[in-house]
Backbone as JSON, one array per atom type, in Angstrom:
{
  "sequence": "MNKEEKTNLDLDIMNLVNKLIEDPTNTKDVVMYMRGDKEFETASINIRGDIQLMASVFQYHLDNNPAFKQLMLSILGSWLTQNPIDEKMFLNGLEMAKKTLSVN",
  "N": [[-39.75, 67.07, -226.08], [-43.1, 64.86, -224.89], [-46.13, 65.59, -223.06], [-46.04, 63.75, -220.78], [-43.61, 62.69, -220.62], [-42.09, 65.25, -219.32], [-44.08, 65.26, -216.47], [-43.3, 63.02, -215.54], [-40.55, 63.96, -215.47], [-41.09, 66.19, -213.57], [-42.46, 64.71, -211.58], [-40.53, 63.13, -210.44], [-37.79, 65.79, -209.84], [-39.62, 65.94, -207.33], [-40.13, 63.97, -205.78], [-37.66, 64.33, -204.89], [-36.93, 67.13, -203.42], [-38.87, 65.82, -201.95], [-36.73, 64.15, -200.11], [-35.08, 65.9, -198.96], [-37.07, 67.05, -197.16], [-38.55, 65.26, -194.68], [-39.48, 65.39, -193.29], [-42.67, 66.45, -192.05], [-43.28, 68.41, -190.22], [-40.29, 70.27, -190.06], [-38.62, 73.12, -189.33], [-35.82, 74.04, -190.78], [-35.26, 74.22, -192.83], [-36.69, 74.91, -196.11], [-38.17, 74.66, -199.07], [-38.76, 75.26, -202.72], [-40.59, 74.76, -205.61], [-41.35, 75.77, -208.77], [-42.67, 75.79, -212.64], [-43.67, 76.66, -215.66], [-45.05, 75.64, -218.1], [-45.61, 76.4, -221.23], [-46.43, 74.91, -223.18], [-48.14, 72.99, -222.88], [-49.52, 74.81, -221.78], [-50.0, 75.01, -218.51], [-48.75, 75.44, -215.09], [-47.38, 75.67, -212.66], [-47.07, 74.82, -208.63], [-45.16, 74.35, -205.91], [-44.91, 74.04, -202.33], [-42.26, 72.85, -199.96], [-41.94, 72.8, -196.45], [-40.72, 74.68, -193.7], [-42.59, 77.39, -194.18], [-42.89, 80.64, -192.85], [-40.09, 80.66, -192.81], [-39.06, 80.8, -195.98], [-40.46, 83.44, -196.6], [-38.34, 84.58, -195.76], [-36.73, 84.12, -196.97], [-37.09, 85.03, -199.12], [-37.77, 87.74, -198.2], [-34.96, 88.25, -197.63], [-33.94, 88.07, -199.88], [-35.13, 89.77, -201.61], [-33.68, 91.77, -200.58], [-30.7, 91.52, -201.16], [-30.56, 90.97, -203.65], [-30.62, 92.33, -206.24], [-31.15, 91.51, -209.32], [-33.59, 89.69, -208.29], [-35.38, 91.27, -206.7], [-35.98, 93.13, -208.68], [-37.78, 91.66, -210.61], [-39.4, 90.26, -208.69], [-40.97, 93.01, -208.07], [-42.02, 93.74, -210.32], [-44.27, 91.58, -210.63], [-45.49, 91.91, -209.27], [-47.11, 94.65, -209.52], [-47.53, 94.67, -212.22], [-49.66, 93.25, -212.08], [-51.1, 93.55, -210.38], [-51.85, 95.97, -211.85], [-53.54, 95.09, -213.58], [-55.88, 94.26, -211.46], [-57.7, 96.31, -210.64], [-59.37, 96.49, -207.92], [-57.84, 95.21, -206.3], [-55.72, 96.12, -206.28], [-56.22, 98.58, -205.16], [-56.64, 97.74, -202.87], [-53.97, 97.06, -201.87], [-53.14, 99.37, -201.65], [-54.26, 100.96, -199.58], [-53.41, 99.53, -197.55], [-50.54, 99.81, -197.56], [-50.89, 102.2, -196.96], [-51.67, 102.12, -194.6], [-49.87, 100.73, -193.11], [-47.37, 102.5, -193.14], [-48.34, 104.0, -191.35], [-48.92, 102.71, -189.11], [-45.95, 102.09, -188.73], [-44.06, 104.21, -189.37], [-43.36, 105.43, -191.1], [-42.29, 107.71, -193.84]],
  "CA": [[-40.9, 66.37, -224.92], [-44.29, 65.24, -224.86], [-46.26, 65.96, -221.55], [-45.57, 62.52, -220.16], [-41.45, 62.9, -220.14], [-42.19, 66.7, -218.14], [-45.57, 64.8, -215.45], [-41.91, 62.1, -214.8], [-39.84, 64.79, -214.98], [-41.49, 67.03, -212.15], [-42.35, 63.87, -210.51], [-38.23, 62.87, -209.84], [-38.01, 67.26, -208.15], [-40.14, 66.74, -206.58], [-38.78, 63.03, -205.66], [-36.04, 64.62, -204.21], [-37.72, 67.78, -202.7], [-39.59, 65.43, -200.6], [-36.02, 64.09, -199.42], [-34.43, 66.51, -198.1], [-37.62, 68.03, -195.89], [-39.16, 64.08, -195.1], [-40.36, 65.63, -191.55], [-43.48, 67.64, -192.32], [-42.34, 69.26, -188.5], [-39.53, 70.5, -190.62], [-38.09, 73.95, -189.66], [-34.81, 73.6, -190.45], [-35.27, 73.75, -194.4], [-37.68, 75.35, -197.3], [-38.23, 74.29, -200.94], [-40.13, 75.47, -203.46], [-40.94, 74.51, -206.77], [-41.95, 77.13, -209.27], [-42.79, 75.53, -213.13], [-44.88, 77.22, -215.84], [-45.46, 75.43, -219.5], [-46.24, 77.24, -222.34], [-46.88, 73.77, -225.02], [-49.37, 72.21, -222.6], [-50.85, 75.19, -220.97], [-49.94, 74.15, -217.04], [-48.29, 76.3, -214.26], [-47.37, 74.83, -210.85], [-46.21, 76.12, -207.66], [-44.96, 73.52, -204.7], [-43.59, 74.74, -201.78], [-42.73, 72.39, -199.01], [-41.14, 73.26, -195.7], [-41.66, 76.66, -193.42], [-43.14, 78.69, -195.18], [-41.89, 81.94, -192.46], [-38.32, 80.57, -193.63], [-39.57, 80.2, -196.58], [-41.27, 84.4, -196.67], [-38.1, 85.31, -195.12], [-35.3, 83.81, -197.28], [-37.34, 86.42, -200.4], [-36.93, 89.26, -198.27], [-32.73, 88.24, -198.09], [-33.39, 88.38, -201.61], [-35.68, 91.46, -202.22], [-32.83, 93.52, -199.88], [-29.87, 91.35, -201.55], [-30.71, 90.57, -205.37], [-31.38, 92.92, -208.13], [-32.42, 90.9, -210.27], [-34.45, 89.3, -207.83], [-36.07, 92.53, -206.06], [-36.73, 94.09, -210.03], [-39.1, 90.51, -211.0], [-40.8, 90.22, -207.69], [-41.52, 94.11, -208.38], [-42.08, 93.39, -212.16], [-45.02, 90.7, -210.93], [-46.59, 92.17, -208.32], [-46.33, 96.22, -210.6], [-48.17, 94.58, -213.62], [-50.93, 91.75, -211.54], [-51.88, 95.26, -209.37], [-53.15, 97.45, -212.33], [-54.95, 94.46, -214.16], [-56.7, 94.37, -211.37], [-58.33, 97.07, -209.43], [-59.97, 95.64, -206.31], [-56.66, 94.53, -205.18], [-54.24, 97.34, -205.95], [-56.99, 99.71, -203.48], [-56.67, 97.32, -201.18], [-52.48, 96.52, -201.57], [-51.85, 100.41, -201.75], [-54.77, 101.44, -199.29], [-53.12, 98.33, -196.08], [-49.24, 100.39, -197.38], [-50.51, 103.57, -196.02], [-51.99, 101.63, -192.63], [-48.64, 100.0, -192.35], [-47.0, 103.16, -193.74], [-48.96, 105.15, -190.25], [-47.9, 102.24, -187.61], [-44.69, 101.36, -188.78], [-44.47, 105.54, -188.52], [-42.43, 105.03, -192.5], [-42.59, 107.82, -194.77]],
  "C": [[-41.9, 66.48, -224.8], [-44.25, 65.14, -222.91], [-45.83, 64.75, -220.68], [-44.61, 62.94, -219.3], [-41.71, 64.22, -219.34], [-42.82, 65.96, -217.1], [-43.2, 64.28, -215.41], [-41.43, 63.01, -214.22], [-40.3, 65.44, -213.54], [-41.05, 66.65, -210.97], [-40.91, 63.33, -208.96], [-38.63, 64.43, -209.24], [-38.63, 66.56, -207.47], [-39.9, 65.4, -205.57], [-38.19, 63.31, -205.07], [-36.23, 65.59, -202.92], [-37.71, 66.7, -201.18], [-38.7, 63.92, -199.35], [-35.38, 64.69, -198.21], [-35.73, 67.0, -196.66], [-39.07, 66.78, -195.79], [-39.91, 64.25, -194.22], [-41.64, 66.68, -192.3], [-43.08, 69.17, -191.48], [-41.17, 70.24, -189.54], [-38.82, 72.09, -191.1], [-37.21, 74.96, -190.08], [-34.23, 74.37, -192.73], [-36.52, 74.64, -195.26], [-37.05, 75.56, -198.24], [-39.11, 75.24, -201.34], [-39.46, 75.45, -204.86], [-41.6, 74.53, -207.83], [-42.3, 76.56, -211.17], [-43.63, 75.86, -214.12], [-44.25, 75.66, -217.23], [-46.31, 75.53, -220.84], [-46.72, 76.1, -223.31], [-48.33, 73.53, -224.44], [-49.94, 73.42, -221.97], [-50.6, 74.54, -219.69], [-48.14, 75.17, -216.34], [-48.42, 75.24, -213.27], [-46.5, 74.96, -210.0], [-45.88, 74.28, -206.43], [-44.02, 73.72, -204.01], [-43.42, 73.97, -200.08], [-41.29, 72.74, -197.74], [-41.35, 73.9, -194.87], [-41.51, 77.08, -194.22], [-42.63, 79.93, -194.28], [-40.86, 81.91, -193.12], [-38.87, 80.86, -195.22], [-39.42, 82.35, -197.22], [-39.67, 84.8, -196.73], [-36.93, 84.66, -195.97], [-35.77, 85.2, -199.31], [-37.72, 87.61, -199.79], [-35.29, 89.45, -198.06], [-33.37, 89.12, -199.71], [-33.77, 89.76, -202.27], [-33.97, 92.13, -201.77], [-31.22, 93.7, -200.82], [-29.26, 91.88, -203.34], [-31.27, 91.39, -206.25], [-32.69, 92.43, -208.58], [-33.61, 90.2, -209.61], [-35.65, 89.84, -207.12], [-36.97, 92.6, -207.56], [-37.64, 92.66, -210.35], [-40.07, 90.68, -209.55], [-41.42, 91.59, -207.97], [-42.6, 94.13, -209.65], [-43.32, 92.93, -211.64], [-46.04, 91.7, -210.24], [-47.47, 93.69, -208.85], [-47.51, 95.71, -211.95], [-49.11, 93.95, -212.85], [-51.62, 93.03, -210.47], [-52.67, 95.8, -210.64], [-53.79, 96.32, -213.67], [-55.74, 94.12, -213.19], [-56.94, 95.29, -209.69], [-58.53, 97.3, -207.58], [-58.25, 96.15, -205.78], [-55.69, 95.66, -205.38], [-55.05, 98.23, -205.1], [-56.79, 98.82, -202.44], [-54.98, 97.7, -200.55], [-52.33, 98.07, -201.07], [-52.85, 101.53, -199.71], [-53.7, 100.44, -197.6], [-51.62, 99.11, -196.56], [-49.37, 101.49, -196.92], [-51.17, 102.75, -194.33], [-50.75, 101.69, -192.42], [-47.46, 101.12, -192.33], [-47.31, 104.13, -191.68], [-48.16, 104.0, -188.84], [-46.84, 102.35, -188.13], [-43.59, 103.85, -188.7], [-43.04, 105.66, -189.6], [-43.71, 106.3, -193.84], [-42.65, 107.92, -195.85]]
}
């Protein structure tokens, strides 16, 4: 596939997503479309719908889908190790959350 064909396919997918989420105030549905293209060195992510619902979907899958949990922890862990300032902020925030929530 050439770049134009891939762009057209992305647009077709987003048109379908937009049909599902016609009303921007829709709080009943959420869709995330993410695609990376190594050939043309592009990456995109589009989220349509209720962001709170998307957070709940992620939390549900972290609790119930071991492969998804492994993916998310791998992404976060490898990103943090490459970004020491963010890693320190994350660890400090984690400690504060533990104290606030009384979790060990």
